[in-house]
Structures are given as C-alpha cells and as structure tokens.
BAVOLO-200392 format. One record per residue (C-alpha): x, y, z; residue number from 1; residue in one letter. Coordinates in steps of 0.05 Angstrom, whole numbers, plus 5000, padded with zeros to 4 digits. Layout:
REM BAVOLO-200392
(site (X Y Z) NUM A);
...
//
This chain:
REM BAVOLO-200392
(site (5000 5000 5000) 1 M);
(site (5036 5062 4974) 2 S);
(site (4986 5111 5005) 3 G);
(site (4955 5125 4937) 4 G);
(site (4884 5112 4915) 5 V);
(site (4898 5051 4871) 6 D);
(site (4931 5006 4922) 7 S);
(site (4882 5031 4975) 8 S);
(site (4822 5010 4934) 9 V);
(site (4855 4944 4915) 10 A);
(site (4864 4927 4989) 11 A);
(site (4793 4948 5008) 12 C);
(site (4761 4910 4951) 13 L);
(site (4797 4846 4972) 14 L);
(site (4777 4857 5044) 15 H);
(site (4705 4868 5023) 16 E);
(site (4707 4803 4983) 17 E);
(site (4727 4765 5046) 18 G);
(site (4802 4757 5037) 19 Y);
(site (4845 4761 5099) 20 E);
(site (4883 4824 5082) 21 V);
(site (4948 4851 5110) 22 V);
(site (4964 4922 5087) 23 G);
(site (5039 4930 5077) 24 S);
(site (5073 4996 5063) 25 H);
(site (5142 4986 5032) 26 M);
(site (5196 5032 5061) 27 S);
(site (5245 5039 5004) 28 L);
(site (5287 5100 5018) 29 V);
(site (5304 5142 5079) 30 H);
(site (5288 5215 5062) 31 L);
(site (5294 5244 5133) 32 D);
(site (5221 5265 5135) 33 G);
(site (5218 5294 5065) 34 V);
(site (5150 5289 5033) 35 E);
(site (5157 5255 4966) 36 H);
(site (5109 5212 4927) 37 G);
(site (5100 5143 4957) 38 C);
(site (5160 5148 5004) 39 C);
(site (5146 5204 5053) 40 G);
(site (5112 5206 5122) 41 P);
(site (5046 5229 5092) 42 A);
(site (5044 5169 5045) 43 A);
(site (5055 5122 5104) 44 R);
(site (5002 5158 5145) 45 A);
(site (4951 5154 5087) 46 D);
(site (4963 5079 5079) 47 A);
(site (4956 5067 5153) 48 A);
(site (4892 5108 5155) 49 A);
(site (4861 5067 5099) 50 V);
(site (4877 5002 5135) 51 A);
(site (4846 5029 5199) 52 E);
(site (4783 5052 5164) 53 I);
(site (4775 4985 5128) 54 A);
(site (4792 4945 5190) 55 G);
(site (4852 4902 5170) 56 F);
(site (4922 4899 5200) 57 P);
(site (4977 4944 5173) 58 F);
(site (5053 4939 5173) 59 E);
(site (5113 4977 5147) 60 I);
(site (5160 4932 5110) 61 C);
(site (5232 4956 5108) 62 D);
(site (5261 4940 5039) 63 L);
(site (5312 4996 5038) 64 T);
(site (5372 4949 5032) 65 E);
(site (5349 4909 4971) 66 P);
(site (5321 4973 4939) 67 F);
(site (5388 5008 4947) 68 A);
(site (5425 4951 4913) 69 S);
(site (5376 4928 4859) 70 A);
(site (5345 4994 4840) 71 V);
(site (5388 5054 4861) 72 V);
(site (5453 5017 4849) 73 G);
(site (5429 4994 4781) 74 D);
(site (5406 5065 4765) 75 F);
(site (5477 5090 4775) 76 V);
(site (5509 5032 4739) 77 D);
(site (5465 5041 4678) 78 E);
(site (5483 5115 4674) 79 H);
(site (5557 5096 4681) 80 A);
(site (5547 5050 4621) 81 A);
(site (5516 5105 4579) 82 G);
(site (5444 5079 4583) 83 R);
(site (5380 5113 4608) 84 T);
(site (5350 5066 4660) 85 P);
(site (5277 5055 4679) 86 N);
(site (5281 5049 4755) 87 P);
(site (5206 5039 4764) 88 C);
(site (5205 4978 4720) 89 A);
(site (5267 4952 4756) 90 R);
(site (5232 4963 4823) 91 C);
(site (5171 4923 4800) 92 N);
(site (5213 4863 4780) 93 G);
(site (5264 4863 4836) 94 E);
(site (5225 4893 4895) 95 I);
(site (5149 4892 4888) 96 K);
(site (5147 4823 4857) 97 F);
(site (5215 4800 4883) 98 G);
(site (5236 4820 4953) 99 A);
(site (5164 4835 4972) 100 F);
(site (5141 4766 4948) 101 L);
(site (5195 4735 4992) 102 R);
(site (5166 4776 5050) 103 R);
(site (5098 4745 5035) 104 A);
(site (5131 4676 5039) 105 D);
(site (5160 4694 5108) 106 E);
(site (5091 4713 5133) 107 L);
(site (5057 4652 5102) 108 G);
(site (5015 4696 5057) 109 V);
(site (4986 4664 4995) 110 D);
(site (4979 4723 4948) 111 L);
(site (5008 4792 4935) 112 V);
(site (4961 4846 4910) 113 A);
(site (4979 4915 4881) 114 T);
(site (4942 4973 4850) 115 G);
(site (4971 4963 4781) 116 H);
(site (4924 4971 4721) 117 Y);
(site (4935 4903 4689) 118 V);
(site (4896 4839 4684) 119 R);
(site (4914 4765 4687) 120 T);
(site (4881 4700 4669) 121 D);
(site (4900 4627 4664) 122 R);
(site (4885 4581 4605) 123 D);
(site (4864 4508 4605) 124 A);
(site (4937 4485 4606) 125 S);
(site (4950 4524 4670) 126 G);
(site (4992 4578 4637) 127 T);
(site (4983 4648 4664) 128 W);
(site (4975 4708 4617) 129 H);
(site (4988 4782 4630) 130 L);
(site (4941 4831 4595) 131 R);
(site (4933 4905 4589) 132 R);
(site (4890 4942 4640) 133 G);
(site (4819 4956 4618) 134 A);
(site (4831 5031 4622) 135 D);
(site (4878 5044 4564) 136 A);
(site (4899 5111 4592) 137 A);
(site (4922 5079 4658) 138 K);
(site (4948 5012 4631) 139 D);
(site (5013 4993 4666) 140 Q);
(site (5029 4928 4630) 141 S);
(site (5092 4957 4599) 142 Y);
(site (5121 4966 4669) 143 M);
(site (5107 4893 4689) 144 L);
(site (5135 4858 4628) 145 H);
(site (5188 4823 4671) 146 M);
(site (5138 4781 4709) 147 L);
(site (5137 4706 4697) 148 G);
(site (5093 4647 4714) 149 Q);
(site (5115 4643 4787) 150 R);
(site (5098 4717 4800) 151 Q);
(site (5032 4717 4763) 152 L);
(site (5009 4654 4799) 153 A);
(site (5018 4691 4865) 154 R);
(site (4991 4760 4845) 155 S);
(site (4924 4793 4839) 156 V);
(site (4907 4861 4810) 157 F);
(site (4838 4883 4836) 158 P);
(site (4834 4949 4798) 159 V);
(site (4858 4922 4731) 160 G);
(site (4786 4917 4704) 161 D);
(site (4767 4987 4726) 162 L);
(site (4772 5056 4694) 163 P);
(site (4808 5105 4739) 164 K);
(site (4745 5147 4753) 165 H);
(site (4710 5085 4780) 166 E);
(site (4770 5070 4825) 167 T);
(site (4762 5139 4855) 168 R);
(site (4687 5130 4862) 169 A);
(site (4699 5065 4900) 170 I);
(site (4748 5100 4945) 171 A);
(site (4695 5152 4960) 172 A);
(site (4645 5097 4975) 173 R);
(site (4693 5067 5026) 174 F);
(site (4703 5136 5056) 175 G);
(site (4778 5135 5042) 176 L);
(site (4816 5200 5052) 177 P);
(site (4857 5186 4989) 178 V);
(site (4797 5186 4942) 179 A);
(site (4818 5250 4908) 180 T);
(site (4893 5245 4920) 181 K);
(site (4933 5261 4857) 182 P);
(site (4974 5206 4824) 183 D);
(site (5048 5207 4839) 184 S);
(site (5096 5197 4781) 185 Q);
(site (5160 5222 4814) 186 E);
(site (5226 5187 4821) 187 L);
(site (5218 5163 4892) 188 C);
(site (5292 5165 4912) 189 F);
(site (5304 5235 4883) 190 A);
(site (5263 5284 4924) 191 P);
(site (5279 5341 4878) 192 S);
(site (5251 5302 4819) 193 G);
(site (5317 5316 4783) 194 D);
(site (5350 5250 4763) 195 A);
(site (5413 5287 4740) 196 G);
(site (5420 5322 4807) 197 A);
(site (5413 5255 4842) 198 F);
(site (5468 5224 4801) 199 V);
(site (5514 5283 4814) 200 R);
(site (5505 5273 4888) 201 Q);
(site (5503 5197 4892) 202 A);
(site (5557 5183 4839) 203 A);
(site (5605 5242 4834) 204 P);
(site (5653 5198 4796) 205 Q);
(site (5607 5205 4736) 206 L);
(site (5614 5281 4734) 207 V);
(site (5666 5299 4682) 208 H);
(site (5672 5373 4668) 209 A);
(site (5692 5394 4598) 210 G);
(site (5655 5341 4560) 211 G);
(site (5639 5361 4489) 212 E);
(site (5572 5369 4456) 213 V);
(site (5583 5357 4381) 214 V);
(site (5543 5354 4317) 215 D);
(site (5542 5290 4274) 216 P);
(site (5606 5313 4238) 217 D);
(site (5643 5321 4304) 218 G);
(site (5641 5397 4305) 219 R);
(site (5643 5421 4377) 220 V);
(site (5581 5461 4396) 221 L);
(site (5588 5467 4471) 222 G);
(site (5606 5431 4536) 223 E);
(site (5573 5388 4589) 224 H);
(site (5593 5357 4655) 225 D);
(site (5568 5286 4646) 226 G);
(site (5534 5242 4594) 227 T);
(site (5486 5217 4648) 228 F);
(site (5446 5282 4641) 229 A);
(site (5426 5265 4569) 230 F);
(site (5382 5213 4537) 231 T);
(site (5369 5197 4464) 232 V);
(site (5313 5240 4436) 233 G);
(site (5322 5295 4489) 234 Q);
(site (5309 5365 4462) 235 R);
(site (5311 5412 4522) 236 R);
(site (5370 5429 4565) 237 G);
(site (5423 5415 4513) 238 L);
(site (5460 5480 4526) 239 G);
(site (5474 5493 4452) 240 V);
(site (5439 5529 4395) 241 A);
(site (5440 5503 4324) 242 L);
(site (5391 5553 4294) 243 G);
(site (5340 5497 4289) 244 A);
(site (5311 5444 4335) 245 R);
(site (5365 5396 4358) 246 A);
(site (5359 5329 4393) 247 Y);
(site (5407 5283 4429) 248 V);
(site (5426 5230 4378) 249 L);
(site (5471 5190 4424) 250 G);
(site (5524 5192 4478) 251 T);
(site (5594 5163 4480) 252 D);
(site (5620 5151 4550) 253 I);
(site (5690 5132 4524) 254 A);
(site (5701 5201 4495) 255 T);
(site (5652 5237 4542) 256 N);
(site (5615 5265 4482) 257 R);
(site (5542 5280 4469) 258 V);
(site (5521 5280 4396) 259 V);
(site (5463 5326 4377) 260 V);
(site (5429 5338 4310) 261 G);
(site (5364 5343 4271) 262 P);
(site (5304 5300 4287) 263 E);
(site (5307 5259 4223) 264 E);
(site (5373 5228 4247) 265 L);
(site (5337 5196 4306) 266 L);
(site (5303 5144 4263) 267 A);
(site (5324 5071 4273) 268 R);
(site (5297 5007 4243) 269 R);
(site (5321 4956 4293) 270 A);
(site (5344 4943 4364) 271 L);
(site (5376 4890 4407) 272 D);
(site (5352 4874 4477) 273 A);
(site (5379 4835 4536) 274 D);
(site (5352 4821 4607) 275 R);
(site (5295 4788 4571) 276 V);
(site (5236 4758 4607) 277 S);
(site (5184 4715 4570) 278 W);
(site (5120 4711 4610) 279 I);
(site (5105 4641 4586) 280 A);
(site (5171 4619 4617) 281 G);
(site (5210 4603 4553) 282 A);
(site (5226 4641 4488) 283 P);
(site (5187 4627 4424) 284 P);
(site (5220 4575 4379) 285 A);
(site (5239 4625 4325) 286 G);
(site (5225 4693 4293) 287 P);
(site (5153 4716 4299) 288 F);
(site (5111 4778 4284) 289 E);
(site (5081 4819 4340) 290 A);
(site (5079 4891 4364) 291 S);
(site (5133 4925 4405) 292 V);
(site (5127 4985 4451) 293 R);
(site (5190 5024 4469) 294 V);
(site (5158 5075 4517) 295 R);
(site (5109 5066 4573) 296 S);
(site (5056 5108 4539) 297 H);
(site (5081 5100 4468) 298 G);
(site (5050 5065 4409) 299 E);
(site (5051 4991 4392) 300 D);
(site (5093 4983 4329) 301 V);
(site (5090 4922 4282) 302 P);
(site (5156 4885 4282) 303 A);
(site (5191 4818 4273) 304 V);
(site (5222 4793 4338) 305 I);
(site (5279 4743 4335) 306 T);
(site (5297 4708 4401) 307 P);
(site (5371 4694 4413) 308 H);
(site (5372 4644 4469) 309 G);
(site (5331 4656 4532) 310 A);
(site (5359 4724 4550) 311 D);
(site (5363 4765 4485) 312 R);
(site (5322 4784 4425) 313 F);
(site (5327 4828 4364) 314 A);
(site (5271 4872 4337) 315 V);
(site (5263 4893 4265) 316 D);
(site (5209 4946 4258) 317 F);
(site (5164 4950 4198) 318 R);
(site (5175 5025 4197) 319 S);
(site (5232 5069 4225) 320 P);
(site (5223 5089 4298) 321 Q);
(site (5245 5153 4331) 322 R);
(site (5291 5160 4392) 323 A);
(site (5303 5088 4414) 324 L);
(site (5339 5098 4480) 325 A);
(site (5387 5044 4506) 326 P);
(site (5368 5025 4577) 327 G);
(site (5293 5032 4565) 328 Q);
(site (5246 4973 4557) 329 G);
(site (5224 4940 4492) 330 A);
(site (5159 4904 4508) 331 V);
(site (5127 4853 4461) 332 V);
(site (5051 4850 4453) 333 Y);
(site (5002 4808 4415) 334 R);
(site (4934 4842 4419) 335 G);
(site (4922 4858 4492) 336 D);
(site (4971 4806 4517) 337 E);
(site (5042 4819 4540) 338 V);
(site (5089 4765 4514) 339 L);
(site (5151 4792 4547) 340 G);
(site (5204 4845 4542) 341 G);
(site (5276 4866 4554) 342 G);
(site (5325 4923 4560) 343 R);
(site (5347 4959 4497) 344 I);
(site (5423 4954 4492) 345 I);
(site (5435 4974 4419) 346 A);
(site (5399 5006 4360) 347 T);
(site (5410 5002 4285) 348 R);
//
C-alpha cells in the first residue's frame, strides 16, 4: 500500500470480498522526513489510515537494503554504462514482485496484490497470461513485462478491470481520505525530481567537466559535465543552439561526448535487447511477428522479433522508429497480451 488511491482501493476490495488482508507499506528510501510521492511520512500515514478505516492489519516493510542495491545501484550503473534506465520497471521486477514476494513467503501469505492497472488469466493448460489494463489511459502492463509464471500465479490486480474514475468512486464509497489524492509519478529516491542532480550527488565519479557536445560531423558546439544528464531524443536542456531544433542522437562515454542533430537522424529500424523475460517461461521457437512498445505510453509498432537464446532478442520494425533509448524497455505485445520484454542495449 503506497498511500495512493489505487493500492488503497485494491486492498479494500479484497477485504470486502472476504480475503484476509494485511496492508503492507514498503519503506524503500530514507528521506529524513521529506514528503515525496510514495516514500514520505504522509504516504505512510495515508496507507495506515486506509487500513484502519477498512479494519485490516497494517505493517511497514523495510526494503531499503534490497532497493538500494537492485534499483538505486542499478540506476547509477546504467548511467555509468551510457544507458538511460527505467528504475520503476526495475523496482517492479526486483522489489514489488521479488523481495516483497519473499516477504509474503516469510509471513505465510498466499497472494500479493497491488494497485497496478493490468489483468491476468489462466488458460486450460494452466499457463498464466498478463494483459493490458481495461483503462487504456492507465494501463501499466509495459512496466510489468518482467513478470513470469511464478509471480503471476501469486499475484492479483483488483483494479485492473476498472477505469480510473471508477476506482476513485469506489474509494469515496469506502470513505477513504485518498479518494481525490493526485497520482504520483515522481522518482521516489530523488526528492527534487531531478535525476541528473541525484546522480551528481550519489555518483560524483560520473561528473566529468569539459565534456563536448558535438554535431554529427564532430564539430564542437558546447560543453557538458556528464553524459548521464542526456538521453536519446532529448530536446531541452542541451546547452547549445543550432539555429533549428536539435535532439540528442547519442552519447559516447568513452570520449565523454554527446552528439546532437536534427530529428530525422533519430530514426532507427532495429534494436537488440537483453535482460529478457518471457512471461510464458520460455522464448518462442523462432522469429515471429508481433507489436513492440518502446515507451510506457508509446504506440505499439508492428515488428519481427527474433529470440537469441533465453535472454536476448532482436527487433526489426516494419517502419523506422524515433529515439530508441538504450536502457529503456522494449515490450512485446500480441493484441492485449504481453508476451515479454527486455532492456534495449543497441539500436540500428
């Protein structure tokens, strides 16, 4: 229970249905009393208040140690490697359906429930399937592409069939103080909301003054103090003027260079991905056609996906795609079903 409306309603609906519910608030970072998204004192107080109103027990689960290693540490490592990480997706795989599921095992709890807008079902063979949330505007399936059969068998998503306005209406029916609480989309471990500022403080070894911002021909246009502050497709905050709109085309950590240029040079036709998870548990036997999404709220793009072993795949898009950022997720869909996904490591 993050203290937001979605997880609060999920818990209350399960309690109303007769489940024996334990509300658990994950403590992920120590912010010394700073109010920030799902990690501040107010969020904990809101989650506790919902549990008290509904009448089920509540706990605070300290997961700061695994979060620091698996999420914050990975966030820094990815920037050091010249990639743009997605820490929320990483948190889902390693913490919410990893360390937290192990916590459920310790307590002897059968199922883990969250407020994610996704749906699941199981076919006649016993295989679990992950599907988009019913509310397309709130669908979070992209962020859960790393889940497999073990996690889905132990998970329930009570708000996955609901539109967001109905979730809020249910919260009001239960008399919850979070019924009108705004959604939080902030980076939970960076109170300022500035990922670059966080990296500068947490990993000063990545700050390199005098880095060059160059055009595609290598002409120096300006300077920067670290490639970590740039991501492919970025337009604002480049610190240079080309007389026309310019975008980050790529970064080179070996030379400490950021390459910028016109939008048309962002187009790519293919990508390679690693850290692959196939929800069915094993990769397809060979190349297949499906749709691929490369941003959480992006479009599904027709493509041919070619698995390379269990942990890698290549994607060849039917049409060029703009601003494919290494470090972000490439998630494979067939209709409303998520087949799997991985981390973009190269583009072509």
